[in-house]
C-alpha positions in Angstrom: -135.9 135.7 133.9 -134.9 137.1 137.3 -138.4 137.9 138.4 -139.5 134.3 137.4 -136.6 132.7 139.4 -137.6 135.0 142.3 -141.2 133.8 142.1 -140.1 130.2 141.9 -137.9 130.7 144.9 -140.8 132.2 146.9 -143.1 129.4 145.9 -140.6 126.8 147.0 -140.1 128.7 150.3 -143.7 128.8 150.9 -144.2 125.0 150.2 -141.3 124.2 152.4 -142.5 126.4 155.2 -146.0 124.9 155.0 -144.6 121.4 155.2 -142.7 122.4 158.4 -145.8 123.9 160.0 -148.0 120.9 159.1 -145.5 118.5 160.6 -144.5 120.6 163.6 -145.9 117.9 166.2 -143.1 115.6 164.8 -140.3 118.0 165.7 -141.3 118.3 169.3 -140.5 114.5 169.6 -137.4 114.3 167.5 -134.2 116.3 167.9 -132.7 114.6 164.8 -135.5 116.1 162.7 -135.2 119.5 164.3 -131.4 119.6 163.5 -132.2 118.6 159.8 -134.5 121.7 159.6 -132.0 123.9 161.2 -129.2 122.9 159.0 -131.2 123.3 156.0 -132.3 126.7 157.1 -128.7 127.7 157.7 -127.7 126.5 154.2 -130.6 128.4 152.6 -130.0 131.6 154.4 -126.4 131.9 153.1 -127.9 131.9 149.7 -130.8 134.3 150.4 -129.1 136.8 152.7 -127.7 140.0 151.0 -124.0 140.5 150.9 -122.7 142.4 154.0 -119.8 144.5 152.9 -119.1 145.5 156.4 -118.0 142.0 157.6 -114.5 142.2 156.4 -113.8 145.3 158.2 -115.1 144.3 161.5 -112.7 143.6 164.4 -111.8 140.0 164.9 -113.5 139.7 168.3 -116.7 141.3 167.0 -117.0 138.6 164.4 -116.7 135.9 167.1 -119.4 137.5 169.3 -121.7 137.7 166.2 -121.1 134.1 165.4 -121.7 132.9 169.0 -124.9 135.0 169.2 -125.9 133.4 166.0 -125.5 130.0 167.5 -127.7 131.1 170.4 -130.4 132.2 168.0 -130.4 128.8 166.3 -130.8 127.1 169.6 -133.6 129.3 170.3 -135.3 128.2 167.1 -134.6 124.7 168.1 -136.6 125.4 171.2 -139.4 126.8 169.0 -139.6 123.6 167.2 -139.4 121.4 170.3 -142.3 123.2 172.0 -145.9 123.3 170.6 -146.6 126.9 169.1 -149.7 127.6 167.1 -149.4 127.0 163.3 -149.8 130.6 162.5 -147.1 131.6 165.1 -144.7 129.2 163.3 -145.5 130.6 159.8 -144.9 134.2 160.9 -141.8 133.5 162.9 -140.4 131.7 159.9 -141.6 134.1 157.2 -141.8 137.5 158.8 -139.2 137.5 161.6 -136.5 135.1 160.4 -136.6 135.4 156.6 -138.2 138.9 156.2 -136.6 140.7 159.1 -133.3 138.9 159.9 -132.1 137.0 156.7 -133.2 139.5 154.1 -132.9 142.5 156.5 -136.4 143.9 155.1 -137.8 144.6 151.7 -134.9 144.9 149.5 -136.7 146.9 146.9 -137.5 149.6 149.5 -134.1 149.6 150.9 -132.4 149.9 147.4 -134.7 152.9 146.6 -133.8 154.6 149.8 -130.1 154.0 149.4 -130.0 155.2 145.9 -131.7 158.5 147.0 -129.8 159.1 150.2 -126.5 157.3 149.9 -127.0 155.3 153.0 -129.3 152.6 154.4 -132.6 153.3 156.0 -133.5 152.5 159.6 -134.5 148.9 159.8 -137.0 149.3 162.7 -139.1 151.8 164.7 -139.9 151.7 168.3 -143.4 153.2 168.7 -145.2 154.0 171.9 -148.6 154.6 170.7 -150.2 155.4 174.0 -148.9 156.6 177.5 -151.7 155.0 179.3 -150.7 152.3 181.7 -152.6 150.4 184.5 -149.4 150.3 186.7 -147.3 153.0 188.3 -143.8 151.5 188.3 -141.1 153.1 190.3 -138.6 154.8 187.9 -140.7 154.3 184.8 -138.8 155.7 181.8 -142.0 156.9 180.3 -143.6 158.3 183.5 -146.7 156.3 182.3 -150.0 156.1 184.1 -153.6 157.0 183.8 -153.4 159.4 180.9 -155.1 160.0 177.6 -152.1 161.0 175.6 -151.9 158.8 172.4 -151.3 158.8 168.8 -154.5 158.5 166.8 -155.0 155.3 165.1 -154.8 156.8 161.6 -151.5 158.3 162.6 -150.2 155.0 164.1 -151.3 153.1 161.1 -149.7 155.5 158.6 -146.4 155.3 160.5 -146.4 151.5 160.1 -147.4 151.6 156.5 -144.7 154.2 155.6 -142.1 152.3 157.5 -142.8 149.2 155.3 -143.0 151.1 151.9 -140.2 153.6 152.5 -137.7 151.8 154.7 -138.6 148.1 154.0 -139.2 147.6 157.7 -140.5 144.1 158.6 -140.1 144.2 162.3 -141.5 146.7 164.7 -141.0 147.2 168.6 -143.9 148.5 170.5 -143.5 150.1 173.8 -145.7 152.5 176.1 -147.2 152.9 178.5 -148.9 149.6 178.3 -149.3 148.6 174.7 -152.4 146.4 175.4 -154.1 149.4 177.0 -153.9 151.6 173.7 -157.2 152.3 172.2 -158.0 154.7 169.4 -160.9 154.8 167.0 -162.0 151.5 168.5 -158.8 149.8 167.6 -155.6 148.6 169.4 -152.4 146.9 169.1 -153.7 143.6 167.9 -155.7 145.2 165.3 -152.5 146.8 163.8 -150.9 143.4 163.8 -154.0 142.0 161.9 -153.9 144.7 159.3 -150.2 144.4 158.7 -149.6 140.6 158.6 -146.4 141.1 156.8 -144.7 142.9 159.9 -143.6 141.1 163.1 -144.6 143.1 166.1 -142.7 142.7 169.5 -144.1 144.6 172.3 -142.9 145.3 176.0 -145.7 144.6 178.4 -146.3 144.3 182.1 -148.4 141.1 181.2 -151.3 141.9 183.5 -153.8 142.5 180.6 -153.0 139.2 178.8 -156.3 137.3 179.7 -157.3 134.0 177.8 -159.0 135.8 174.9 -155.9 138.1 174.3 -153.5 135.1 174.3 -155.8 133.2 171.8 -155.9 136.1 169.4 -152.2 136.4 169.6 -151.8 132.8 168.7 -154.2 133.1 165.8 -152.5 136.2 164.4 -148.9 134.7 164.9 -147.1 138.0 164.1 -147.0 139.3 167.7 -144.7 138.5 170.5 -144.9 139.9 174.1 -141.8 140.6 176.1 -143.1 140.6 179.6 -141.3 142.6 182.2 -140.0 141.2 185.5 -137.6 142.8 187.8 -136.4 139.6 189.6 -138.2 137.2 191.8 -141.6 138.0 193.4 -140.2 140.5 196.1 -138.3 142.7 193.7 -141.0 142.6 190.9 -143.8 143.5 193.3 -141.7 146.2 195.0 -141.3 148.0 191.7 -144.6 147.1 189.9 -147.0 146.7 192.7 -148.4 143.8 195.1 -149.5 140.7 193.2 -148.0 141.7 189.8 -145.4 138.7 189.8 -148.2 136.2 190.1 -150.2 137.9 187.5 -147.2 137.6 185.1 -146.9 133.9 185.8 -150.6 133.5 185.1 -150.1 135.4 181.8 -147.2 133.1 180.9 -149.4 130.0 181.5 -152.0 131.4 179.2 -149.4 132.1 176.5 -148.0 128.6 176.7 -151.4 127.0 176.4 -152.3 129.0 173.4 -148.9 128.4 171.8 -147.6 132.1 171.6 -143.9 132.9 171.2 -143.0 135.2 174.1 -140.0 136.4 176.1 -139.0 138.5 179.1 -137.7 142.0 179.6 -135.4 142.6 182.4 -134.3 145.9 183.9 -131.0 145.7 185.7 -130.4 148.1 188.7 -127.6 148.3 191.3 -129.8 146.1 193.5 -130.9 143.3 191.2 -128.2 142.8 188.5 -126.9 139.5 190.2 -130.4 138.2 190.8 -131.6 138.4 187.1 -128.5 137.0 185.6 -128.3 134.0 188.0 -128.7 130.4 186.8 -131.7 129.8 189.3 -133.6 132.8 187.7 -132.8 131.9 184.1 -133.8 128.3 184.7 -137.1 129.4 186.1 -138.2 131.7 183.3 -136.4 130.0 180.2 -137.1 126.3 181.3 -140.0 126.2 183.6 -142.0 129.2 182.4 -141.1 128.6 178.7 -139.7 132.1 177.7 -137.8 131.8 174.4 -135.7 135.2 174.5 -134.9 138.0 176.8 -133.8 141.6 176.6 -131.8 143.1 179.5 -131.9 146.9 180.0 -129.8 148.7 182.4 -131.5 151.2 184.4 -131.3 154.7 182.7 -131.7 157.8 184.9 -134.6 159.2 182.8 -138.3 159.3 183.4 -140.1 159.3 186.7 -138.0 160.2 189.7 -134.7 159.6 187.8 -131.7 159.0 189.9 -128.2 157.9 189.2 -128.3 155.9 192.4 -130.2 153.0 190.7 -127.7 152.7 187.8 -125.5 149.5 188.0 -122.1 150.5 189.0 -119.3 150.4 186.3 -118.0 147.3 188.1 -121.3 145.7 188.0 -121.8 146.6 184.4 -118.4 144.9 183.6 -119.5 141.8 185.5 -122.8 141.8 183.5 -120.8 141.9 180.3 -118.8 138.8 181.3 -121.8 137.0 182.8 -124.1 137.8 179.7 -121.6 136.2 177.3 -121.3 133.2 179.6 -125.0 132.8 179.2 -125.0 133.2 175.4 -121.9 131.1 174.8 -122.3 128.3 177.3 -126.1 128.0 177.6 -127.1 129.2 174.1 -129.8 131.5 175.5 -130.9 134.5 173.4 -130.4 137.1 176.1 -129.5 140.3 174.6 -128.0 143.1 176.9 -128.5 146.4 175.2 -125.5 148.2 176.5 -123.2 145.3 176.7 -123.9 143.6 173.3 -123.1 146.4 170.9 -120.6 144.1 169.2 -123.6 142.2 168.0 -125.3 145.2 166.4 -122.0 147.0 165.3 -122.3 149.8 167.8 -124.9 152.2 168.7 -128.2 152.0 166.6 -129.8 155.4 167.6 -130.8 158.0 165.1 -131.4 155.6 162.2 -127.8 154.7 161.7 -126.3 155.3 158.2 -124.9 151.7 157.9 -128.3 150.1 158.4 -129.7 148.3 161.5 -130.6 151.7 163.2 -133.9 152.9 164.6 -135.8 156.0 165.7 -138.3 156.2 168.5 -141.8 157.8 168.4 -143.9 158.6 171.4 -147.6 159.0 172.2 -147.4 162.7 171.4 -145.7 162.2 168.0 -142.4 163.4 169.3 -139.4 161.5 167.4 -136.1 161.0 169.3 -133.0 159.1 168.3 -133.6 156.5 171.1 -135.9 155.6 173.8 -133.2 156.5 176.3 -132.2 159.8 174.6 -135.4 161.8 175.4 -134.8 164.8 173.1 -136.9 165.4 170.0 -136.2 167.8 167.3 -139.4 167.0 165.2 -142.9 165.7 165.6 -144.5 163.2 163.3 -147.8 165.0 163.6 -146.3 168.3 162.4 -144.5 166.6 159.5 -147.7 164.9 158.3 -149.6 168.1 158.6 -147.1 169.8 156.3 -147.3 166.9 153.7 -144.0 165.3 154.8 -143.0 161.6 155.4 -140.9 159.6 157.7 -138.0 160.3 155.3 -138.2 164.0 156.3 -138.0 163.0 159.9 -134.9 160.9 159.3 -133.1 163.8 157.4 -133.4 166.1 160.6 -129.9 167.6 161.4 -130.0 166.4 164.9 -130.3 162.7 163.9 -127.9 163.3 161.0 -125.3 164.6 163.4 -125.8 161.5 165.6 -125.2 159.3 162.5 -122.0 161.2 161.8 -120.9 160.7 165.3 -121.5 156.8 165.1 -119.6 156.7 161.8 -116.6 158.6 163.2 -116.6 156.4 166.3 -116.6 153.3 164.2 -113.9 154.5 161.9 -111.6 155.3 164.8 -112.1 151.9 166.4 -114.1 153.4 169.2 -114.7 151.1 172.2 -117.9 149.3 171.4 -118.2 148.1 174.9 -119.2 151.7 175.8 -121.5 152.6 172.9 -124.2 154.7 174.4 -124.6 158.3 173.5 -126.4 159.1 176.7 -124.7 156.9 179.4 -121.1 156.6 177.9 -120.7 159.7 175.9 -122.9 162.2 177.9 -120.6 165.2 177.0 -121.0 164.4 173.4 -124.9 164.2 173.7 -125.0 167.6 175.6 -122.9 169.2 172.7 -125.4 167.9 170.2 -128.3 169.0 172.2 -126.8 172.6 172.6 -126.1 172.8 168.9 -129.6 171.7 167.7 -131.8 172.5 170.7 -134.2 169.6 170.4 -137.3 169.7 172.7 -137.1 167.6 176.0 -139.7 164.8 175.6 -141.0 165.4 179.2 -140.5 167.6 182.2 -137.8 165.1 183.6 -135.6 165.3 180.5 -135.8 169.2 180.8 -134.9 169.2 184.4 -131.9 166.7 183.7 -130.5 169.3 181.2 -130.4 171.9 183.9 -128.9 169.6 186.6 -125.0 170.0 186.7 -124.7 167.1 189.2 -126.6 164.8 186.8 -124.3 165.7 183.9 -121.1 165.4 185.9 -122.3 162.1 187.4 -122.9 160.6 183.9 -119.6 162.0 182.6 -117.8 160.4 185.4 -119.6 157.1 184.9 -118.6 157.0 181.2 -115.0 157.7 182.0 -114.8 155.2 184.7 -116.5 152.4 182.4 -114.1 153.3 179.5 -111.1 152.9 181.9 -112.4 149.5 182.8 -113.2 148.2 179.3 -110.8 149.8 176.7 -108.0 147.4 177.6 -110.5 144.5 176.9 -111.7 146.2 173.6 -108.1 146.6 172.3 -106.7 143.3 173.4 -109.7 141.0 172.9 -111.6 142.6 170.2 -109.0 144.5 168.2 -106.4 142.0 169.2 -103.9 144.8 169.4 -101.8 146.5 172.1 -103.7 149.1 174.2 -103.7 152.5 172.4 -102.7 155.7 174.1 -105.7 157.9 174.9 -106.2 161.1 173.2 -104.2 163.9 174.8 -101.9 161.6 176.7 -98.2 162.4 176.5 -96.0 160.3 174.3 -92.2 159.7 174.5 
């Protein structure tokens, strides 16, 4: 009976989805129709979404943030309906991204199997950099990418995707690099992976310069890929970091994507020099209104990778300003602009290491090295070695280094740790050093190894974390916990 009802529900959803796709041109002309679809979607999602046992235990301010970010997401989907995307893009956004990844949270049968075996939830996504090759040489590149042959074989890349689906229920994957569109192995590339796995939604970070007319048209036909195109600010700053003429190439790529009807966004890296520029109304208007970006990801420069330096990091004061400003953008303008370091209240804290409560991830690079996070470049295990021994992604997830990170996250949550300072590397660098000393994971590149041996680097990040915690802990206690400031551990009491 249950299976029959589930099949009937799937059939009804498919029929409704097809009606929306077929009548999409009408929605671009009628806000009334769009609002009807959105309200129906909100009603149905409350009946489809698995119960979230964490909700009742979340701090009041966190629940408010999540609700307001949800409103920005709904407004983004309104923009999707208002603009003319390809039919297949609309299908895959609705089925794979919204229903499969966001509402259902992945394949529930796979998640249940994993939870029964391990007593906690599996990672909900992976970030994979299948190749290190890149056609640019950006200043401060986290991957130190360039002209190199380092890459995962196609068979390994494909197996990782397949296992992520079947073992963890993953329906959303993040692809990085190098330049993802430059990846080729056994005659296949990223878009071939998307074609082979139509039930997974692929988001990839790209410099945009390889998106020609043919590539844009293929993405529109596939529907389950979305490029997040990197910009550093206006033309001067983008070309300064990425190379002369890159800004104009990005705009040309966006024009091709608009014509083809591809869902795309932007990726921003905030530094000490451009934070105010990329968060300005003028900049956001240009890319979200004129260029047609639907979403954005804001990264803070991390001192890893090529020519790492603490001098490019936004100051603690700038970061606090970005926290305030980013929430203004979300709340007032309803723009989906996710700030990885300042919006941990949306994700319930740090998601590195495959977090035990769900919503976590792991990172796999072109050599097969697996780390807890793109920005924690220390790897205790290699996927190629695990596969050679007959192991699976579950064996990687179970590694003690990742398990200890998950334990630290849980302790931090239980103790009402300051989620405005969630990052294991940037905000809790001393903790990261202790975990690295205990488990001795391999640095993922020469720069990561040098950083471990650099006392000034360690002291600088520790001072940074302390300064930012001093700025934000009163906000966390009063605004989010809605309680009086706590005494810090070790402080004297009367």
